[in-house]
Structures are given as C-alpha cells and as structure tokens.
C-alpha positions in Angstrom: 113.4 276.3 18.8 113.5 272.6 19.7 115.8 271.6 22.6 116.7 267.9 23.0 119.2 265.8 25.0 121.7 265.0 22.5 124.2 262.8 24.5 124.5 261.4 28.1 127.7 259.6 28.8 128.8 258.2 32.1 132.3 258.9 33.4 134.1 257.8 36.5 132.6 260.4 38.8 129.5 261.6 37.0 127.9 262.3 33.7 128.8 264.3 30.6 125.7 265.7 29.2 125.1 267.5 25.8 121.8 269.2 24.9 121.1 270.5 21.4 119.0 273.5 20.7 117.8 273.6 17.0 117.3 277.2 16.0 115.3 278.6 13.1 117.0 280.9 10.6 115.4 283.9 12.3 116.6 282.8 15.7 120.1 282.3 14.5 120.0 285.9 13.2 118.9 287.2 16.5 121.4 285.2 18.5 123.8 287.3 20.6 127.1 285.7 19.8 129.0 287.9 22.2 127.0 286.5 25.2 127.6 282.8 24.5 130.8 282.6 26.4 129.2 284.5 29.4 126.8 281.5 30.3 128.1 279.8 33.4 128.1 276.0 33.9 128.0 275.2 30.2 130.4 275.0 27.3 128.3 276.4 24.4 129.1 275.8 20.7 127.2 277.0 17.7 127.2 274.7 14.6 125.1 275.6 11.7 121.6 276.3 13.3 122.3 274.3 16.4 123.6 275.4 19.8 125.2 272.7 21.8 125.3 273.0 25.6 127.9 270.8 27.2 128.0 270.2 31.0 129.2 267.8 33.6 127.1 266.4 36.5 129.5 265.5 39.2 128.3 262.7 41.6 129.9 264.4 44.5 127.6 267.4 44.4 124.9 267.1 47.1 121.9 268.2 44.8 123.0 265.7 42.2 121.9 262.6 44.2 118.5 263.1 42.4 117.7 260.5 39.7 119.5 261.2 36.5 116.1 261.7 34.7 115.2 264.6 37.1 118.6 266.2 36.7 118.2 266.0 32.8 114.8 267.6 33.1 116.1 270.5 35.2 119.1 271.0 32.8 116.7 271.1 29.9 114.7 273.9 31.6 118.0 275.8 32.4 119.1 275.5 28.7 115.6 276.7 27.5 116.1 279.9 29.7 119.7 280.5 28.5 118.6 280.2 24.9 115.8 282.7 25.4 118.3 285.1 27.0 120.7 284.7 24.1 117.9 285.5 21.6 117.1 288.8 23.1 
C-alpha cells in the first residue's frame, strides 16, 4: 500500500484535500467494502485499485491554524490508520 497526497486545492475558507491509497490486488480483495461509508470525516471512493480519501480543512477550526504541511502529515497518518482498519 502506498499513500500519497493527490490534490490540495485552496477554497474561500479552507482547503480541499484528496489522498490516494494505491492498494495491491491482495489488499483490494481484503477490503471491507461495507465499512467504507462508516469512516467519519472523509468521503471515500474506490476506483480500480485506488482508494481516494477526500476531506475539507476549514480555516475556522482552532486546530487548523497549524501550517498546511503539518496538517497534511497528520491527515496522511489518519488515512494510513483507516486503510489498515478497512483491510482487516
């Protein structure tokens, strides 16, 4: 599994962020499709062997006054955790 930041687009009051988890064939077979919609804070979409995690970083949230790079690192760690859970 490889997780990368796919897109970061600034909007009027925050950032739209998309991360891509590239899964192996075996990981796709293990994926719990029913649990995808149960993950909070992300819209998750499966395309081919990729899971896309979309989220919005709102500038009004108090913890989001961190530098964007730090927030992206934290989101990537969170996505790694969610992918591991979805593969169980």
